[in-house]
N, C-alpha and C positions, 0 to 999 in steps of 0.2 A: 505534316506536322506543324502547328504552329510554332513560331519562335518562343522559345522561353519554357515550352512543356515538356517535361522529362518525366521520369519514372519518378515520383515522389510519393515515397512510403514510409516517412517517419511517422505516420499515424498507425502504422502497423509495427515498424521496428521498436519503437520506444515501450509500448505496452506488451510486445510480445517478449522482448529482453527481461522486462521488469517481472513478468508473470514468470519466466523461467527461475531468475533470482529468487522471487518468492516461494515457489515451489521447492527449491533447494534449502532456503532457511527454514522453511516447514518440517522438512524431513530432518534437518540437522537439529532442530528444536526438540522433536520427538524423540530423538535418541541422545539427548544430553540429560543430566540430573536435572529433577525437577525443582528448582531453586528460583530465588529471586532474579538471579544474572542470566538465566536462560531467556527470559522474557526481553532482553535489551534488543536482541536481534530482530524480534518480531516489531518491537515498538519502532524500532529505527527504520526498517523497510517500509513501514506505514506511517511515516512521519507526519504527513499532512493531517491524516485522522487522530494521530497521537496528540498532536498540538491541539485540535479541537477539543479532544476528550479532556486534556489538562486545562484548558480556558473553561471549559463547562464547570468542571470540579472546582475549580478555584472561585468561580462566580456563586457557586451555591455553598460553598464550604465545606465541600466533601476532601476527606484526606486520603481516600482510596481512589485509584484509576475508575472512574464512572463508567466507561465503556467496557469494561470487562465484566461479564456476568459471574453469577455465583451460583452454587447449587447444580452444576451439571458435570462434576468432576474436573480434575486439573485439565485434561486436554480437551475435555467437551467446552469448558469455559473458555479456552484459548482458542478452538476452533470457531466459535459463536463469535467472536471478536475479530479474529484474522480473516476469515472470508469475505465479509462484507467490507472489512478495511482494505484489504487488496484489491477488491472490486472498484472501491471508489478511487483509490489511488491509481489504478490502472485506468479508469476513466479519465481522470485528470491529466495522465501523460498521453492518451488517446487525443484528448482535445488539445494540448500542447502540439503533439505531432501533425495534427489538422492544421493549426494555425503556421506551423513551420511550412508545411506543404502549401499553404496558400500564398506565402509570401512570393513576391515577382522575383524571378530570376534575375540574378545580377548580370 
């Protein structure tokens, strides 16, 4: 084995832990009252996507959250936002983990 090469698994651990937490939050979300406060957890766990959505909405002058669709029912609207947002956030964490794994060992 080359010096400095070890088991570097941040690229799997970070998104794996994130996906477990995201699944927990989704289950919790589906069991809570359907009000505006229930969305906070979903928006917080997908913060990078949420910030992009808020920025886009601000730029075009939209008062509602632009990335949350309408017309598919309460849970349908949220799942259409949440699944892609979780996938994008998990990808960002995978890229971060990959960068961590590629750092030279100290």
